[in-house]
C-alpha positions in Angstrom: 116.9 106.8 117.5 115.8 110.2 116.1 113.3 110.5 113.4 112.6 113.7 111.3 108.9 114.3 110.4 107.5 116.8 107.9 104.7 118.0 110.1 103.1 120.0 107.4 103.1 117.5 104.5 99.8 115.9 103.5 96.1 116.6 103.3 95.5 116.3 107.0 98.6 118.1 108.2 99.5 119.2 110.7 96.9 117.9 113.2 96.9 114.2 112.1 100.6 114.1 111.5 101.4 115.3 115.0 98.9 113.0 116.6 100.3 110.0 114.7 103.8 110.9 115.7 102.8 111.2 119.4 101.2 107.8 119.3 104.3 106.4 117.7 106.5 107.9 120.4 104.3 106.2 123.0 105.1 102.9 121.3 108.8 103.5 120.9 110.1 104.8 124.2 113.7 105.2 122.9 112.6 107.4 120.0 113.0 111.1 119.8 111.6 113.3 117.0 112.3 116.5 115.1 109.2 118.1 113.7 109.6 120.5 110.8 107.0 123.2 110.2 105.5 126.4 111.6 106.8 126.5 115.2 103.9 128.4 116.7 101.3 126.0 115.3 103.3 122.9 116.4 103.7 124.2 120.0 100.0 124.7 120.2 99.3 121.2 119.0 101.8 119.8 121.5 100.1 121.4 124.4 99.1 118.7 127.0 101.8 116.3 125.9 104.5 117.6 128.3 105.8 114.1 129.2 107.0 113.7 125.6 108.4 117.2 125.1 111.9 116.3 126.3 112.1 113.9 123.2 110.7 116.5 120.7 112.6 119.2 118.9 111.0 121.7 116.5 112.7 123.2 113.4 110.8 126.3 112.3 110.0 126.0 108.5 107.0 128.2 107.7 106.6 127.4 104.0 104.6 124.5 102.7 104.8 122.6 99.4 101.4 121.9 98.0 100.4 118.7 96.1 100.0 120.6 92.8 103.3 122.5 92.7 106.0 121.6 90.1 108.2 119.3 92.2 111.7 120.4 91.2 110.8 124.1 91.3 109.2 123.7 94.7 112.3 122.0 96.2 114.6 124.6 94.7 112.6 127.7 95.6 111.0 126.8 98.9 114.1 126.3 101.0 112.2 127.1 104.2 109.5 124.5 103.6 108.8 121.7 106.1 109.8 119.1 103.5 113.1 120.7 102.4 114.0 121.4 106.1 113.5 117.7 106.9 115.6 116.5 103.9 118.4 118.8 104.9 118.4 117.5 108.4 118.6 113.9 107.1 121.4 114.9 104.7 123.4 116.4 107.6 122.8 113.3 109.8 120.8 115.2 112.3 118.3 112.3 112.3 118.2 108.7 111.4 115.1 108.7 109.1 112.7 111.0 107.5 108.9 110.7 107.1 106.7 112.9 104.9 103.1 112.6 103.7 103.6 115.5 101.3 103.8 115.7 97.5 105.2 112.4 96.1 106.9 114.3 93.2 108.5 116.8 95.6 109.7 114.1 98.0 111.3 112.1 95.1 112.9 115.2 93.6 114.0 116.5 97.1 115.5 113.1 98.0 117.7 113.1 94.9 118.6 116.8 95.0 119.1 117.2 98.7 120.2 113.8 100.0 121.4 111.9 97.0 121.6 108.3 95.8 123.6 105.5 97.4 126.8 105.0 95.4 126.2 102.3 92.8 122.4 102.7 92.7 121.3 103.7 89.2 117.9 104.9 90.2 116.0 105.0 93.5 112.6 103.4 93.6 109.3 104.0 95.4 108.2 100.7 97.0 104.8 100.6 98.7 103.6 97.5 100.7 100.3 96.3 99.4 97.9 94.6 101.9 97.4 90.9 101.3 96.3 89.6 104.7 99.9 88.7 105.7 103.1 90.7 105.9 102.2 92.4 102.6 103.5 92.5 99.0 106.1 95.0 97.9 105.5 96.8 94.5 108.8 98.3 93.3 108.8 100.7 91.4 105.4 102.4 91.5 106.0 105.8 90.0 109.5 107.1 90.6 110.9 105.9 87.2 108.5 106.1 84.2 111.2 104.7 81.9 113.5 102.0 83.0 116.4 99.9 81.8 116.8 96.2 82.5 119.6 97.0 85.0 117.2 99.2 86.9 114.8 96.4 87.4 117.6 94.1 88.5 118.5 96.6 91.2 114.9 97.1 92.2 114.7 93.3 92.8 117.8 93.3 95.0 116.6 96.3 97.1 113.2 94.8 97.5 114.8 91.5 98.6 116.8 93.4 101.2 113.8 95.3 102.6 111.6 92.2 102.9 114.4 90.2 104.6 115.6 92.8 107.0 112.5 94.8 107.9 109.6 92.3 107.4 111.7 89.2 108.4 110.9 87.0 105.4 113.6 84.4 105.1 113.5 83.8 101.4 111.1 86.4 99.7 109.8 85.4 96.3 110.7 88.0 93.6 108.4 88.2 90.6 108.5 90.3 87.4 105.3 92.0 86.5 104.3 90.9 83.0 101.4 90.2 80.6 101.9 86.4 80.9 103.9 83.8 82.9 105.9 82.3 80.0 109.5 83.3 79.9 109.2 84.8 76.4 106.3 87.1 77.3 106.4 90.8 77.6 108.1 93.8 75.9 111.7 94.6 75.3 112.3 95.7 78.9 111.0 92.5 80.5 112.7 90.3 77.8 116.0 91.8 78.8 115.4 92.0 82.5 114.2 88.4 82.9 117.6 86.7 82.3 119.3 89.2 84.6 117.0 88.3 87.4 117.1 84.6 86.7 120.9 84.6 86.7 121.2 86.1 90.2 121.9 83.6 92.9 121.2 86.0 95.8 117.5 86.4 95.2 114.6 83.9 94.9 113.3 84.8 91.4 110.0 83.0 90.6 109.6 84.3 87.1 106.9 86.4 85.3 103.7 87.2 87.1 100.4 88.4 85.7 98.4 91.1 87.6 96.0 88.5 89.0 98.9 86.7 90.7 100.5 89.5 92.6 98.9 88.9 96.0 99.7 85.1 96.3 102.7 84.1 94.2 105.3 86.7 95.2 106.5 88.9 98.0 108.1 91.5 95.8 106.7 92.6 92.4 109.3 94.2 90.2 108.1 96.7 87.5 109.0 100.0 85.8 107.3 102.9 87.5 104.7 103.4 84.7 103.3 99.9 84.8 103.7 99.7 88.6 101.7 102.9 89.2 98.9 101.7 86.9 98.8 98.4 88.8 98.8 100.2 92.2 96.0 102.6 91.2 94.0 99.8 89.7 94.2 97.8 92.9 93.3 100.8 95.0 90.3 101.6 92.8 89.1 98.0 92.7 89.2 97.7 96.4 87.3 101.0 96.9 84.7 100.0 94.4 84.1 96.6 95.9 83.8 98.0 99.5 81.4 100.6 98.3 79.3 98.1 96.4 79.1 95.8 99.4 78.1 98.7 101.6 75.3 99.7 99.2 74.0 96.2 98.7 73.8 95.5 102.5 71.8 98.7 103.0 69.0 97.6 100.5 66.2 96.7 102.8 65.7 94.8 106.1 66.8 91.4 104.8 70.1 92.8 103.5 70.7 94.6 106.8 70.1 91.5 108.8 72.5 89.6 106.6 75.0 92.4 107.0 74.7 92.0 110.8 75.5 88.3 110.6 78.5 88.9 108.3 79.8 92.0 110.1 82.8 90.3 111.9 83.9 88.8 108.5 83.4 92.2 106.7 85.4 94.0 109.4 88.3 91.5 108.9 88.2 92.0 105.1 88.2 95.8 105.6 91.1 95.6 108.0 93.0 93.4 105.5 92.5 96.0 102.7 93.3 99.0 105.0 96.5 100.8 103.9 96.7 102.6 107.2 97.8 99.3 108.7 100.9 99.2 106.6 102.5 102.7 106.9 104.0 104.3 103.8 106.3 103.5 100.9 110.0 103.3 101.5 112.1 105.2 99.0 114.9 102.7 98.4 118.3 103.6 96.9 118.6 107.0 98.6 121.5 107.5 101.0 119.2 107.8 104.0 116.0 106.2 105.3 112.9 107.9 103.8 109.3 106.9 104.1 106.7 108.5 101.9 103.3 108.3 103.6 100.0 108.5 101.8 98.8 112.0 101.1 95.5 111.4 102.9 97.1 109.7 105.9 95.3 110.0 109.2 96.9 109.6 112.7 96.6 105.8 112.5 98.5 105.7 109.1 101.1 108.1 110.4 101.7 106.0 113.5 102.2 102.9 111.2 104.6 104.9 109.0 106.6 106.0 112.1 106.8 102.3 113.1 107.9 101.4 109.6 110.5 104.1 109.5 111.9 103.0 112.9 112.1 99.4 111.8 113.9 100.4 108.6 116.4 102.4 110.7 116.9 99.5 113.1 117.4 97.0 110.3 120.2 99.2 108.8 118.7 98.8 105.3 120.7 101.6 103.7 124.0 100.0 104.8 122.9 96.6 103.5 122.0 98.1 100.1 125.4 99.8 100.0 127.1 96.4 100.6 125.1 94.5 98.0 124.9 97.2 95.3 128.5 98.4 95.2 129.6 100.4 92.2 131.4 97.4 90.7 128.5 95.0 91.0 126.2 96.0 88.1 
């Protein structure tokens, strides 16, 4: 297996990216890696890791795409960027999967422009795994498609089902439709039309509409348009950060609070670990004709290692080929 990694994408690139990749290579002995980015800088960072060098190639790509650049323009103009170089390598089958922690917009645009969609897929979707204390909950889509049609949501459900079965080994993942109520007739025009499409499919375990408060317990895949999905994602992230900050402040308020914190520390650490996105890797971009993982922009080495693991598992599970089989051009 050979993975392609954008070594200069993300807030903590290239140091944390390279360190996370090296840790991932120690975990997967059969894995080799292509790093894209400034060759001189990468060789410097790899000093002292000679035992892994036979499994590492470097493709010199000195340009970087920043987080605030217009995505389409950046992909078209910066052909020597680490992200574009990686996507071209994936397109040309020089590697089995691609990982970037760079600009989400550029990664989405580049995947479409450089690699392309799977035949039959109407729109690719970004599908992060949300921590829930178990194998996680997939939210699909969370920002790739602001406006969707009912058929898009139907395909999102099928692709989410494929990923959870093949990568996370869930036998019969529960598929829920994000909505403002659980009753069948709830929602807007999009969810009204998508609901019967999902209910009619006999190849997914559709459990109906789900409210935001139910997403962590009553489904394994939450289907949504990208606008509502991104709002839900950012709300969850913000709430988690607020609660952890509030707990930390409260337990630092005097001796009694500090003593209580000491007694509760094992439980607090377990809660923190459960809510830690670095344990879950990145977000697969499903529907593209190649394995792509979009890591969090602020990923550290631990998160990168998890994303490498996720990318490897997605390659081994042959997710792209399964999507091709189930979403043929004639199916929807």
